[in-house]
Each structure stands twice: as C-alpha cells, then as structure tokens.
PDB file of N, CA, C and O in Angstrom:
ATOM      1  N   MET A   1       0.840  -1.165   0.000  1.00  0.00           N
ATOM      2  CA  MET A   1       0.000   0.000   0.000  1.00  0.00           C
ATOM      3  C   MET A   1       0.893   1.239   0.000  1.00  0.00           C
ATOM      4  O   MET A   1       1.861   1.324   0.756  1.00  0.00           O
ATOM      5  N   LYS A   2       0.557   2.173  -0.841  1.00  0.00           N
ATOM      6  CA  LYS A   2       1.365   3.376  -0.998  1.00  0.00           C
ATOM      7  C   LYS A   2       0.704   4.566  -0.286  1.00  0.00           C
ATOM      8  O   LYS A   2      -0.509   4.764  -0.354  1.00  0.00           O
ATOM      9  N   TYR A   3       1.537   5.338   0.387  1.00  0.00           N
ATOM     10  CA  TYR A   3       1.064   6.542   1.069  1.00  0.00           C
ATOM     11  C   TYR A   3       0.865   7.652   0.043  1.00  0.00           C
ATOM     12  O   TYR A   3       1.753   7.906  -0.771  1.00  0.00           O
ATOM     13  N   ILE A   4      -0.290   8.318   0.072  1.00  0.00           N
ATOM     14  CA  ILE A   4      -0.578   9.440  -0.822  1.00  0.00           C
ATOM     15  C   ILE A   4      -1.103  10.588   0.038  1.00  0.00           C
ATOM     16  O   ILE A   4      -1.953  10.385   0.905  1.00  0.00           O
ATOM     17  N   ASN A   5      -0.600  11.770  -0.203  1.00  0.00           N
ATOM     18  CA  ASN A   5      -1.054  12.953   0.523  1.00  0.00           C
ATOM     19  C   ASN A   5      -2.465  13.310   0.051  1.00  0.00           C
ATOM     20  O   ASN A   5      -2.708  13.467  -1.146  1.00  0.00           O
ATOM     21  N   ALA A   6      -3.391  13.435   1.005  1.00  0.00           N
ATOM     22  CA  ALA A   6      -4.785  13.713   0.676  1.00  0.00           C
ATOM     23  C   ALA A   6      -4.958  15.042  -0.045  1.00  0.00           C
ATOM     24  O   ALA A   6      -5.877  15.190  -0.851  1.00  0.00           O
ATOM     25  N   GLU A   7      -4.095  16.005   0.229  1.00  0.00           N
ATOM     26  CA  GLU A   7      -4.206  17.309  -0.437  1.00  0.00           C
ATOM     27  C   GLU A   7      -4.010  17.200  -1.939  1.00  0.00           C
ATOM     28  O   GLU A   7      -4.524  18.021  -2.698  1.00  0.00           O
ATOM     29  N   SER A   8      -3.268  16.187  -2.368  1.00  0.00           N
ATOM     30  CA  SER A   8      -2.987  16.068  -3.803  1.00  0.00           C
ATOM     31  C   SER A   8      -4.094  15.334  -4.567  1.00  0.00           C
ATOM     32  O   SER A   8      -4.093  15.351  -5.797  1.00  0.00           O
ATOM     33  N   ILE A   9      -5.043  14.687  -3.867  1.00  0.00           N
ATOM     34  CA  ILE A   9      -6.069  13.944  -4.599  1.00  0.00           C
ATOM     35  C   ILE A   9      -7.500  14.381  -4.303  1.00  0.00           C
ATOM     36  O   ILE A   9      -8.367  14.241  -5.165  1.00  0.00           O
ATOM     37  N   PHE A  10      -7.771  14.903  -3.112  1.00  0.00           N
ATOM     38  CA  PHE A  10      -9.138  15.283  -2.771  1.00  0.00           C
ATOM     39  C   PHE A  10      -9.370  16.766  -3.037  1.00  0.00           C
ATOM     40  O   PHE A  10      -8.469  17.586  -2.859  1.00  0.00           O
ATOM     41  N   PRO A  11     -10.585  17.104  -3.464  1.00  0.00           N
ATOM     42  CA  PRO A  11     -10.930  18.528  -3.565  1.00  0.00           C
ATOM     43  C   PRO A  11     -10.938  19.145  -2.161  1.00  0.00           C
ATOM     44  O   PRO A  11     -11.138  18.441  -1.170  1.00  0.00           O
ATOM     45  N   GLU A  12     -10.723  20.439  -2.084  1.00  0.00           N
ATOM     46  CA  GLU A  12     -10.580  21.125  -0.795  1.00  0.00           C
ATOM     47  C   GLU A  12     -11.808  20.940   0.098  1.00  0.00           C
ATOM     48  O   GLU A  12     -11.671  20.765   1.309  1.00  0.00           O
ATOM     49  N   GLU A  13     -13.007  20.977  -0.493  1.00  0.00           N
ATOM     50  CA  GLU A  13     -14.226  20.826   0.306  1.00  0.00           C
ATOM     51  C   GLU A  13     -14.295  19.429   0.944  1.00  0.00           C
ATOM     52  O   GLU A  13     -14.656  19.287   2.113  1.00  0.00           O
ATOM     53  N   LEU A  14     -13.949  18.421   0.171  1.00  0.00           N
ATOM     54  CA  LEU A  14     -13.980  17.066   0.694  1.00  0.00           C
ATOM     55  C   LEU A  14     -12.904  16.870   1.759  1.00  0.00           C
ATOM     56  O   LEU A  14     -13.144  16.219   2.776  1.00  0.00           O
ATOM     57  N   LEU A  15     -11.738  17.424   1.527  1.00  0.00           N
ATOM     58  CA  LEU A  15     -10.656  17.328   2.501  1.00  0.00           C
ATOM     59  C   LEU A  15     -11.059  17.993   3.819  1.00  0.00           C
ATOM     60  O   LEU A  15     -10.789  17.455   4.893  1.00  0.00           O
ATOM     61  N   ASN A  16     -11.691  19.140   3.741  1.00  0.00           N
ATOM     62  CA  ASN A  16     -12.161  19.820   4.957  1.00  0.00           C
ATOM     63  C   ASN A  16     -13.189  18.972   5.696  1.00  0.00           C
ATOM     64  O   ASN A  16     -13.179  18.922   6.926  1.00  0.00           O
ATOM     65  N   GLU A  17     -14.067  18.312   4.969  1.00  0.00           N
ATOM     66  CA  GLU A  17     -15.081  17.460   5.588  1.00  0.00           C
ATOM     67  C   GLU A  17     -14.431  16.249   6.266  1.00  0.00           C
ATOM     68  O   GLU A  17     -14.822  15.879   7.373  1.00  0.00           O
ATOM     69  N   ILE A  18     -13.452  15.636   5.618  1.00  0.00           N
ATOM     70  CA  ILE A  18     -12.748  14.494   6.207  1.00  0.00           C
ATOM     71  C   ILE A  18     -12.007  14.930   7.468  1.00  0.00           C
ATOM     72  O   ILE A  18     -11.972  14.193   8.454  1.00  0.00           O
ATOM     73  N   GLN A  19     -11.416  16.125   7.442  1.00  0.00           N
ATOM     74  CA  GLN A  19     -10.655  16.615   8.598  1.00  0.00           C
ATOM     75  C   GLN A  19     -11.537  16.865   9.812  1.00  0.00           C
ATOM     76  O   GLN A  19     -11.032  16.928  10.933  1.00  0.00           O
ATOM     77  N   LYS A  20     -12.841  17.008   9.614  1.00  0.00           N
ATOM     78  CA  LYS A  20     -13.741  17.138  10.752  1.00  0.00           C
ATOM     79  C   LYS A  20     -13.770  15.849  11.577  1.00  0.00           C
ATOM     80  O   LYS A  20     -13.968  15.886  12.792  1.00  0.00           O
ATOM     81  N   TYR A  21     -13.571  14.718  10.912  1.00  0.00           N
ATOM     82  CA  TYR A  21     -13.638  13.412  11.573  1.00  0.00           C
ATOM     83  C   TYR A  21     -12.262  12.880  11.939  1.00  0.00           C
ATOM     84  O   TYR A  21     -12.080  12.302  13.011  1.00  0.00           O
ATOM     85  N   VAL A  22     -11.295  13.073  11.053  1.00  0.00           N
ATOM     86  CA  VAL A  22      -9.949  12.548  11.260  1.00  0.00           C
ATOM     87  C   VAL A  22      -8.969  13.629  10.857  1.00  0.00           C
ATOM     88  O   VAL A  22      -8.933  14.050   9.701  1.00  0.00           O
ATOM     89  N   ASN A  23      -8.174  14.075  11.815  1.00  0.00           N
ATOM     90  CA  ASN A  23      -7.225  15.150  11.514  1.00  0.00           C
ATOM     91  C   ASN A  23      -5.818  14.698  11.882  1.00  0.00           C
ATOM     92  O   ASN A  23      -5.542  14.402  13.045  1.00  0.00           O
ATOM     93  N   GLY A  24      -4.934  14.645  10.900  1.00  0.00           N
ATOM     94  CA  GLY A  24      -3.546  14.306  11.148  1.00  0.00           C
ATOM     95  C   GLY A  24      -3.277  12.833  11.379  1.00  0.00           C
ATOM     96  O   GLY A  24      -2.214  12.477  11.887  1.00  0.00           O
ATOM     97  N   LYS A  25      -4.209  11.972  11.021  1.00  0.00           N
ATOM     98  CA  LYS A  25      -4.049  10.529  11.208  1.00  0.00           C
ATOM     99  C   LYS A  25      -4.047   9.834   9.854  1.00  0.00           C
ATOM    100  O   LYS A  25      -4.514  10.382   8.855  1.00  0.00           O
ATOM    101  N   LEU A  26      -3.518   8.628   9.840  1.00  0.00           N
ATOM    102  CA  LEU A  26      -3.574   7.816   8.631  1.00  0.00           C
ATOM    103  C   LEU A  26      -4.903   7.088   8.582  1.00  0.00           C
ATOM    104  O   LEU A  26      -5.360   6.551   9.592  1.00  0.00           O
ATOM    105  N   ILE A  27      -5.522   7.067   7.418  1.00  0.00           N
ATOM    106  CA  ILE A  27      -6.758   6.319   7.256  1.00  0.00           C
ATOM    107  C   ILE A  27      -6.607   5.375   6.064  1.00  0.00           C
ATOM    108  O   ILE A  27      -5.846   5.649   5.136  1.00  0.00           O
ATOM    109  N   TYR A  28      -7.334   4.270   6.100  1.00  0.00           N
ATOM    110  CA  TYR A  28      -7.337   3.298   5.025  1.00  0.00           C
ATOM    111  C   TYR A  28      -8.667   3.389   4.302  1.00  0.00           C
ATOM    112  O   TYR A  28      -9.724   3.347   4.931  1.00  0.00           O
ATOM    113  N   ILE A  29      -8.621   3.511   2.998  1.00  0.00           N
ATOM    114  CA  ILE A  29      -9.840   3.547   2.197  1.00  0.00           C
ATOM    115  C   ILE A  29      -9.862   2.267   1.364  1.00  0.00           C
ATOM    116  O   ILE A  29      -9.079   2.133   0.424  1.00  0.00           O
ATOM    117  N   PRO A  30     -10.750   1.322   1.696  1.00  0.00           N
ATOM    118  CA  PRO A  30     -10.777   0.048   0.981  1.00  0.00           C
ATOM    119  C   PRO A  30     -11.323   0.193  -0.436  1.00  0.00           C
ATOM    120  O   PRO A  30     -12.022   1.156  -0.750  1.00  0.00           O
ATOM    121  N   THR A  31     -10.998  -0.767  -1.277  1.00  0.00           N
ATOM    122  CA  THR A  31     -11.545  -0.779  -2.626  1.00  0.00           C
ATOM    123  C   THR A  31     -13.008  -1.212  -2.556  1.00  0.00           C
ATOM    124  O   THR A  31     -13.403  -1.904  -1.618  1.00  0.00           O
ATOM    125  N   PRO A  32     -13.808  -0.813  -3.531  1.00  0.00           N
ATOM    126  CA  PRO A  32     -15.209  -1.241  -3.540  1.00  0.00           C
ATOM    127  C   PRO A  32     -15.306  -2.769  -3.602  1.00  0.00           C
ATOM    128  O   PRO A  32     -14.446  -3.426  -4.189  1.00  0.00           O
ATOM    129  N   LYS A  33     -16.342  -3.321  -3.003  1.00  0.00           N
ATOM    130  CA  LYS A  33     -16.479  -4.779  -2.891  1.00  0.00           C
ATOM    131  C   LYS A  33     -16.480  -5.470  -4.246  1.00  0.00           C
ATOM    132  O   LYS A  33     -15.916  -6.557  -4.374  1.00  0.00           O
ATOM    133  N   GLY A  34     -17.079  -4.890  -5.236  1.00  0.00           N
ATOM    134  CA  GLY A  34     -17.147  -5.516  -6.555  1.00  0.00           C
ATOM    135  C   GLY A  34     -15.803  -5.575  -7.262  1.00  0.00           C
ATOM    136  O   GLY A  34     -15.610  -6.416  -8.139  1.00  0.00           O
ATOM    137  N   LEU A  35     -14.877  -4.707  -6.903  1.00  0.00           N
ATOM    138  CA  LEU A  35     -13.584  -4.646  -7.581  1.00  0.00           C
ATOM    139  C   LEU A  35     -12.510  -5.469  -6.885  1.00  0.00           C
ATOM    140  O   LEU A  35     -11.453  -5.724  -7.462  1.00  0.00           O
ATOM    141  N   ARG A  36     -12.765  -5.881  -5.667  1.00  0.00           N
ATOM    142  CA  ARG A  36     -11.766  -6.615  -4.914  1.00  0.00           C
ATOM    143  C   ARG A  36     -11.730  -8.074  -5.351  1.00  0.00           C
ATOM    144  O   ARG A  36     -12.770  -8.727  -5.447  1.00  0.00           O
ATOM    145  N   LYS A  37     -10.533  -8.580  -5.614  1.00  0.00           N
ATOM    146  CA  LYS A  37     -10.382  -9.968  -6.029  1.00  0.00           C
ATOM    147  C   LYS A  37     -10.135 -10.839  -4.813  1.00  0.00           C
ATOM    148  O   LYS A  37      -9.595 -10.380  -3.806  1.00  0.00           O
ATOM    149  N   LYS A  38     -10.533 -12.097  -4.912  1.00  0.00           N
ATOM    150  CA  LYS A  38     -10.324 -13.045  -3.826  1.00  0.00           C
ATOM    151  C   LYS A  38      -8.867 -13.468  -3.789  1.00  0.00           C
ATOM    152  O   LYS A  38      -8.116 -13.270  -4.744  1.00  0.00           O
ATOM    153  N   TRP A  39      -8.483 -14.060  -2.654  1.00  0.00           N
ATOM    154  CA  TRP A  39      -7.117 -14.507  -2.473  1.00  0.00           C
ATOM    155  C   TRP A  39      -6.737 -15.461  -3.598  1.00  0.00           C
ATOM    156  O   TRP A  39      -7.493 -16.378  -3.920  1.00  0.00           O
ATOM    157  N   GLY A  40      -5.557 -15.245  -4.200  1.00  0.00           N
ATOM    158  CA  GLY A  40      -5.001 -16.155  -5.180  1.00  0.00           C
ATOM    159  C   GLY A  40      -5.508 -16.000  -6.593  1.00  0.00           C
ATOM    160  O   GLY A  40      -5.003 -16.675  -7.491  1.00  0.00           O
ATOM    161  N   GLU A  41      -6.483 -15.142  -6.833  1.00  0.00           N
ATOM    162  CA  GLU A  41      -7.001 -14.983  -8.187  1.00  0.00           C
ATOM    163  C   GLU A  41      -6.001 -14.301  -9.111  1.00  0.00           C
ATOM    164  O   GLU A  41      -5.875 -14.681 -10.275  1.00  0.00           O
ATOM    165  N   THR A  42      -5.307 -13.322  -8.615  1.00  0.00           N
ATOM    166  CA  THR A  42      -4.354 -12.588  -9.447  1.00  0.00           C
ATOM    167  C   THR A  42      -3.121 -13.418  -9.748  1.00  0.00           C
ATOM    168  O   THR A  42      -2.651 -13.433 -10.886  1.00  0.00           O
ATOM    169  N   SER A  43      -2.593 -14.104  -8.755  1.00  0.00           N
ATOM    170  CA  SER A  43      -1.351 -14.854  -8.917  1.00  0.00           C
ATOM    171  C   SER A  43      -1.562 -16.231  -9.529  1.00  0.00           C
ATOM    172  O   SER A  43      -0.614 -16.828 -10.040  1.00  0.00           O
ATOM    173  N   GLY A  44      -2.780 -16.742  -9.488  1.00  0.00           N
ATOM    174  CA  GLY A  44      -3.059 -18.077 -10.002  1.00  0.00           C
ATOM    175  C   GLY A  44      -2.945 -19.172  -8.955  1.00  0.00           C
ATOM    176  O   GLY A  44      -3.166 -20.341  -9.271  1.00  0.00           O
ATOM    177  N   ASN A  45      -2.604 -18.826  -7.715  1.00  0.00           N
ATOM    178  CA  ASN A  45      -2.472 -19.826  -6.663  1.00  0.00           C
ATOM    179  C   ASN A  45      -3.784 -20.532  -6.364  1.00  0.00           C
ATOM    180  O   ASN A  45      -3.790 -21.730  -6.081  1.00  0.00           O
ATOM    181  N   ARG A  46      -4.885 -19.814  -6.422  1.00  0.00           N
ATOM    182  CA  ARG A  46      -6.181 -20.402  -6.135  1.00  0.00           C
ATOM    183  C   ARG A  46      -6.471 -21.538  -7.115  1.00  0.00           C
ATOM    184  O   ARG A  46      -6.899 -22.619  -6.709  1.00  0.00           O
ATOM    185  N   ASN A  47      -6.239 -21.294  -8.389  1.00  0.00           N
ATOM    186  CA  ASN A  47      -6.485 -22.314  -9.408  1.00  0.00           C
ATOM    187  C   ASN A  47      -5.505 -23.477  -9.264  1.00  0.00           C
ATOM    188  O   ASN A  47      -5.895 -24.636  -9.405  1.00  0.00           O
ATOM    189  N   TYR A  48      -4.233 -23.175  -8.985  1.00  0.00           N
ATOM    190  CA  TYR A  48      -3.222 -24.221  -8.808  1.00  0.00           C
ATOM    191  C   TYR A  48      -3.621 -25.176  -7.676  1.00  0.00           C
ATOM    192  O   TYR A  48      -3.533 -26.394  -7.835  1.00  0.00           O
ATOM    193  N   LEU A  49      -4.053 -24.634  -6.545  1.00  0.00           N
ATOM    194  CA  LEU A  49      -4.438 -25.465  -5.405  1.00  0.00           C
ATOM    195  C   LEU A  49      -5.705 -26.271  -5.695  1.00  0.00           C
ATOM    196  O   LEU A  49      -5.833 -27.412  -5.251  1.00  0.00           O
ATOM    197  N   ARG A  50      -6.636 -25.677  -6.438  1.00  0.00           N
ATOM    198  CA  ARG A  50      -7.852 -26.399  -6.804  1.00  0.00           C
ATOM    199  C   ARG A  50      -7.514 -27.613  -7.664  1.00  0.00           C
ATOM    200  O   ARG A  50      -8.038 -28.703  -7.434  1.00  0.00           O
ATOM    201  N   VAL A  51      -6.644 -27.430  -8.652  1.00  0.00           N
ATOM    202  CA  VAL A  51      -6.238 -28.529  -9.536  1.00  0.00           C
ATOM    203  C   VAL A  51      -5.452 -29.575  -8.752  1.00  0.00           C
ATOM    204  O   VAL A  51      -5.690 -30.772  -8.908  1.00  0.00           O
ATOM    205  N   ARG A  52      -4.512 -29.131  -7.905  1.00  0.00           N
ATOM    206  CA  ARG A  52      -3.712 -30.064  -7.112  1.00  0.00           C
ATOM    207  C   ARG A  52      -4.585 -30.903  -6.190  1.00  0.00           C
ATOM    208  O   ARG A  52      -4.407 -32.118  -6.099  1.00  0.00           O
ATOM    209  N   ASN A  53      -5.522 -30.263  -5.510  1.00  0.00           N
ATOM    210  CA  ASN A  53      -6.393 -30.981  -4.585  1.00  0.00           C
ATOM    211  C   ASN A  53      -7.289 -31.977  -5.318  1.00  0.00           C
ATOM    212  O   ASN A  53      -7.565 -33.063  -4.808  1.00  0.00           O
ATOM    213  N   HIS A  54      -7.738 -31.603  -6.511  1.00  0.00           N
ATOM    214  CA  HIS A  54      -8.538 -32.517  -7.321  1.00  0.00           C
ATOM    215  C   HIS A  54      -7.712 -33.748  -7.696  1.00  0.00           C
ATOM    216  O   HIS A  54      -8.208 -34.873  -7.647  1.00  0.00           O
ATOM    217  N   GLU A  55      -6.465 -33.529  -8.066  1.00  0.00           N
ATOM    218  CA  GLU A  55      -5.571 -34.635  -8.407  1.00  0.00           C
ATOM    219  C   GLU A  55      -5.340 -35.549  -7.196  1.00  0.00           C
ATOM    220  O   GLU A  55      -5.325 -36.773  -7.331  1.00  0.00           O
ATOM    221  N   ILE A  56      -5.163 -34.951  -6.023  1.00  0.00           N
ATOM    222  CA  ILE A  56      -4.972 -35.741  -4.798  1.00  0.00           C
ATOM    223  C   ILE A  56      -6.202 -36.601  -4.536  1.00  0.00           C
ATOM    224  O   ILE A  56      -6.066 -37.779  -4.206  1.00  0.00           O
ATOM    225  N   ARG A  57      -7.407 -36.032  -4.676  1.00  0.00           N
ATOM    226  CA  ARG A  57      -8.634 -36.792  -4.451  1.00  0.00           C
ATOM    227  C   ARG A  57      -8.780 -37.945  -5.449  1.00  0.00           C
ATOM    228  O   ARG A  57      -9.205 -39.042  -5.086  1.00  0.00           O
ATOM    229  N   GLN A  58      -8.422 -37.681  -6.711  1.00  0.00           N
ATOM    230  CA  GLN A  58      -8.507 -38.731  -7.732  1.00  0.00           C
ATOM    231  C   GLN A  58      -7.557 -39.880  -7.415  1.00  0.00           C
ATOM    232  O   GLN A  58      -7.937 -41.047  -7.511  1.00  0.00           O
ATOM    233  N   LYS A  59      -6.333 -39.557  -7.043  1.00  0.00           N
ATOM    234  CA  LYS A  59      -5.351 -40.603  -6.745  1.00  0.00           C
ATOM    235  C   LYS A  59      -5.760 -41.399  -5.506  1.00  0.00           C
ATOM    236  O   LYS A  59      -5.543 -42.609  -5.441  1.00  0.00           O
ATOM    237  N   PHE A  60      -6.347 -40.720  -4.533  1.00  0.00           N
ATOM    238  CA  PHE A  60      -6.816 -41.418  -3.333  1.00  0.00           C
ATOM    239  C   PHE A  60      -7.957 -42.377  -3.697  1.00  0.00           C
ATOM    240  O   PHE A  60      -8.007 -43.508  -3.214  1.00  0.00           O
ATOM    241  N   SER A  61      -8.870 -41.907  -4.556  1.00  0.00           N
ATOM    242  CA  SER A  61      -9.980 -42.760  -4.997  1.00  0.00           C
ATOM    243  C   SER A  61      -9.485 -43.964  -5.793  1.00  0.00           C
ATOM    244  O   SER A  61     -10.105 -45.027  -5.782  1.00  0.00           O
ATOM    245  N   ALA A  62      -8.356 -43.782  -6.487  1.00  0.00           N
ATOM    246  CA  ALA A  62      -7.787 -44.869  -7.292  1.00  0.00           C
ATOM    247  C   ALA A  62      -6.993 -45.853  -6.446  1.00  0.00           C
ATOM    248  O   ALA A  62      -6.541 -46.875  -6.961  1.00  0.00           O
ATOM    249  N   GLY A  63      -6.812 -45.569  -5.150  1.00  0.00           N
ATOM    250  CA  GLY A  63      -6.161 -46.528  -4.277  1.00  0.00           C
ATOM    251  C   GLY A  63      -4.851 -46.080  -3.647  1.00  0.00           C
ATOM    252  O   GLY A  63      -4.237 -46.855  -2.914  1.00  0.00           O
ATOM    253  N   ALA A  64      -4.408 -44.873  -3.904  1.00  0.00           N
ATOM    254  CA  ALA A  64      -3.169 -44.389  -3.280  1.00  0.00           C
ATOM    255  C   ALA A  64      -3.405 -44.175  -1.786  1.00  0.00           C
ATOM    256  O   ALA A  64      -4.492 -43.771  -1.373  1.00  0.00           O
ATOM    257  N   THR A  65      -2.387 -44.447  -0.987  1.00  0.00           N
ATOM    258  CA  THR A  65      -2.508 -44.274   0.457  1.00  0.00           C
ATOM    259  C   THR A  65      -2.187 -42.828   0.851  1.00  0.00           C
ATOM    260  O   THR A  65      -1.619 -42.063   0.071  1.00  0.00           O
ATOM    261  N   ILE A  66      -2.567 -42.482   2.073  1.00  0.00           N
ATOM    262  CA  ILE A  66      -2.282 -41.150   2.604  1.00  0.00           C
ATOM    263  C   ILE A  66      -0.771 -40.910   2.620  1.00  0.00           C
ATOM    264  O   ILE A  66      -0.309 -39.832   2.244  1.00  0.00           O
ATOM    265  N   ASP A  67      -0.011 -41.899   3.048  1.00  0.00           N
ATOM    266  CA  ASP A  67       1.449 -41.751   3.109  1.00  0.00           C
ATOM    267  C   ASP A  67       2.062 -41.572   1.728  1.00  0.00           C
ATOM    268  O   ASP A  67       2.984 -40.772   1.568  1.00  0.00           O
ATOM    269  N   GLN A  68       1.579 -42.291   0.739  1.00  0.00           N
ATOM    270  CA  GLN A  68       2.087 -42.146  -0.624  1.00  0.00           C
ATOM    271  C   GLN A  68       1.814 -40.742  -1.154  1.00  0.00           C
ATOM    272  O   GLN A  68       2.688 -40.112  -1.750  1.00  0.00           O
ATOM    273  N   LEU A  69       0.608 -40.266  -0.934  1.00  0.00           N
ATOM    274  CA  LEU A  69       0.244 -38.920  -1.392  1.00  0.00           C
ATOM    275  C   LEU A  69       1.044 -37.856  -0.648  1.00  0.00           C
ATOM    276  O   LEU A  69       1.440 -36.846  -1.230  1.00  0.00           O
ATOM    277  N   SER A  70       1.276 -38.085   0.622  1.00  0.00           N
ATOM    278  CA  SER A  70       2.059 -37.157   1.425  1.00  0.00           C
ATOM    279  C   SER A  70       3.477 -37.020   0.866  1.00  0.00           C
ATOM    280  O   SER A  70       4.008 -35.914   0.758  1.00  0.00           O
ATOM    281  N   ASP A  71       4.076 -38.146   0.518  1.00  0.00           N
ATOM    282  CA  ASP A  71       5.427 -38.122  -0.056  1.00  0.00           C
ATOM    283  C   ASP A  71       5.431 -37.496  -1.451  1.00  0.00           C
ATOM    284  O   ASP A  71       6.336 -36.732  -1.788  1.00  0.00           O
ATOM    285  N   GLN A  72       4.438 -37.814  -2.248  1.00  0.00           N
ATOM    286  CA  GLN A  72       4.398 -37.330  -3.629  1.00  0.00           C
ATOM    287  C   GLN A  72       4.171 -35.818  -3.708  1.00  0.00           C
ATOM    288  O   GLN A  72       4.776 -35.145  -4.543  1.00  0.00           O
ATOM    289  N   PHE A  73       3.314 -35.287  -2.854  1.00  0.00           N
ATOM    290  CA  PHE A  73       2.953 -33.866  -2.933  1.00  0.00           C
ATOM    291  C   PHE A  73       3.661 -33.011  -1.874  1.00  0.00           C
ATOM    292  O   PHE A  73       3.407 -31.811  -1.769  1.00  0.00           O
ATOM    293  N   TYR A  74       4.539 -33.629  -1.100  1.00  0.00           N
ATOM    294  CA  TYR A  74       5.313 -32.906  -0.069  1.00  0.00           C
ATOM    295  C   TYR A  74       4.411 -32.169   0.920  1.00  0.00           C
ATOM    296  O   TYR A  74       4.654 -31.015   1.271  1.00  0.00           O
ATOM    297  N   LEU A  75       3.358 -32.873   1.361  1.00  0.00           N
ATOM    298  CA  LEU A  75       2.435 -32.340   2.353  1.00  0.00           C
ATOM    299  C   LEU A  75       2.393 -33.294   3.539  1.00  0.00           C
ATOM    300  O   LEU A  75       2.717 -34.474   3.410  1.00  0.00           O
ATOM    301  N   SER A  76       1.995 -32.780   4.682  1.00  0.00           N
ATOM    302  CA  SER A  76       1.868 -33.650   5.863  1.00  0.00           C
ATOM    303  C   SER A  76       0.667 -34.579   5.683  1.00  0.00           C
ATOM    304  O   SER A  76      -0.225 -34.317   4.876  1.00  0.00           O
ATOM    305  N   SER A  77       0.666 -35.650   6.440  1.00  0.00           N
ATOM    306  CA  SER A  77      -0.458 -36.594   6.386  1.00  0.00           C
ATOM    307  C   SER A  77      -1.757 -35.908   6.778  1.00  0.00           C
ATOM    308  O   SER A  77      -2.811 -36.177   6.201  1.00  0.00           O
ATOM    309  N   ASP A  78      -1.675 -35.022   7.760  1.00  0.00           N
ATOM    310  CA  ASP A  78      -2.882 -34.299   8.186  1.00  0.00           C
ATOM    311  C   ASP A  78      -3.432 -33.412   7.065  1.00  0.00           C
ATOM    312  O   ASP A  78      -4.647 -33.320   6.889  1.00  0.00           O
ATOM    313  N   SER A  79      -2.552 -32.767   6.314  1.00  0.00           N
ATOM    314  CA  SER A  79      -3.001 -31.924   5.193  1.00  0.00           C
ATOM    315  C   SER A  79      -3.672 -32.768   4.119  1.00  0.00           C
ATOM    316  O   SER A  79      -4.708 -32.381   3.578  1.00  0.00           O
ATOM    317  N   ILE A  80      -3.086 -33.921   3.811  1.00  0.00           N
ATOM    318  CA  ILE A  80      -3.681 -34.816   2.818  1.00  0.00           C
ATOM    319  C   ILE A  80      -5.054 -35.285   3.293  1.00  0.00           C
ATOM    320  O   ILE A  80      -5.997 -35.333   2.503  1.00  0.00           O
ATOM    321  N   LYS A  81      -5.174 -35.628   4.566  1.00  0.00           N
ATOM    322  CA  LYS A  81      -6.463 -36.073   5.110  1.00  0.00           C
ATOM    323  C   LYS A  81      -7.513 -34.977   4.986  1.00  0.00           C
ATOM    324  O   LYS A  81      -8.660 -35.258   4.637  1.00  0.00           O
ATOM    325  N   LYS A  82      -7.138 -33.735   5.265  1.00  0.00           N
ATOM    326  CA  LYS A  82      -8.088 -32.622   5.147  1.00  0.00           C
ATOM    327  C   LYS A  82      -8.588 -32.481   3.717  1.00  0.00           C
ATOM    328  O   LYS A  82      -9.770 -32.229   3.482  1.00  0.00           O
ATOM    329  N   ILE A  83      -7.671 -32.649   2.764  1.00  0.00           N
ATOM    330  CA  ILE A  83      -8.052 -32.523   1.352  1.00  0.00           C
ATOM    331  C   ILE A  83      -8.951 -33.684   0.935  1.00  0.00           C
ATOM    332  O   ILE A  83      -9.989 -33.484   0.304  1.00  0.00           O
ATOM    333  N   VAL A  84      -8.544 -34.886   1.292  1.00  0.00           N
ATOM    334  CA  VAL A  84      -9.248 -36.096   0.862  1.00  0.00           C
ATOM    335  C   VAL A  84     -10.632 -36.201   1.491  1.00  0.00           C
ATOM    336  O   VAL A  84     -11.589 -36.581   0.818  1.00  0.00           O
ATOM    337  N   TYR A  85     -10.745 -35.874   2.747  1.00  0.00           N
ATOM    338  CA  TYR A  85     -12.005 -36.067   3.457  1.00  0.00           C
ATOM    339  C   TYR A  85     -12.892 -34.825   3.453  1.00  0.00           C
ATOM    340  O   TYR A  85     -13.952 -34.833   4.079  1.00  0.00           O
ATOM    341  N   SER A  86     -12.490 -33.769   2.771  1.00  0.00           N
ATOM    342  CA  SER A  86     -13.363 -32.589   2.671  1.00  0.00           C
ATOM    343  C   SER A  86     -14.516 -32.916   1.727  1.00  0.00           C
ATOM    344  O   SER A  86     -14.435 -33.870   0.953  1.00  0.00           O
ATOM    345  N   LYS A  87     -15.568 -32.141   1.788  1.00  0.00           N
ATOM    346  CA  LYS A  87     -16.785 -32.445   1.010  1.00  0.00           C
ATOM    347  C   LYS A  87     -16.797 -31.792  -0.356  1.00  0.00           C
ATOM    348  O   LYS A  87     -17.870 -31.666  -0.945  1.00  0.00           O
ATOM    349  N   LYS A  88     -15.680 -31.377  -0.884  1.00  0.00           N
ATOM    350  CA  LYS A  88     -15.654 -30.748  -2.207  1.00  0.00           C
ATOM    351  C   LYS A  88     -15.600 -31.760  -3.293  1.00  0.00           C
ATOM    352  O   LYS A  88     -15.572 -31.402  -4.470  1.00  0.00           O
TER     353      LYS A  88
END
C-alpha cells in the first residue's frame, strides 16, 4: 500500500469534511467490494491449489494411500487427510 497525501487527490471541500472526523491521522480507504479480487485470483495460486487438490482426491480414490500422497505432494499426512475427506 502506498502513502498518498490527501491534499494532492481530494478537492478542498472534501478534505475539509474528512478533517472534521480525522485530523492528522492515517486512514485506510478500501476498494469497492465488486472490484476486490479473492485470495489467489491474481497470482493463479487459487487455481493451482484447486487442480492439485482434485488430483490428490482422484489418486486417493484410485487406491493411493495417505502416506504415498504425502510423499508425492510434499504435504503432511494431516493436510492430505483434510483434502481427501473434505466435502468438495
């Protein structure tokens, strides 16, 4: 997050109104809800994990053991169990 001086972006009337509530403090202005992306959408991590977890479930259904999957995907046995036994 980048710091921007309010005087350089807000009109004077709006700045005066904001100063009635907050004067000399840092404030955070969130992005509108419709424009905010979910975790991992920009980087592709969300899709990568979805595909990986699907592959883990398929291999488990085909007969692979928890320990085999743990070694293959470099995850703990507990993590594999959470993926395999989830309702997705």
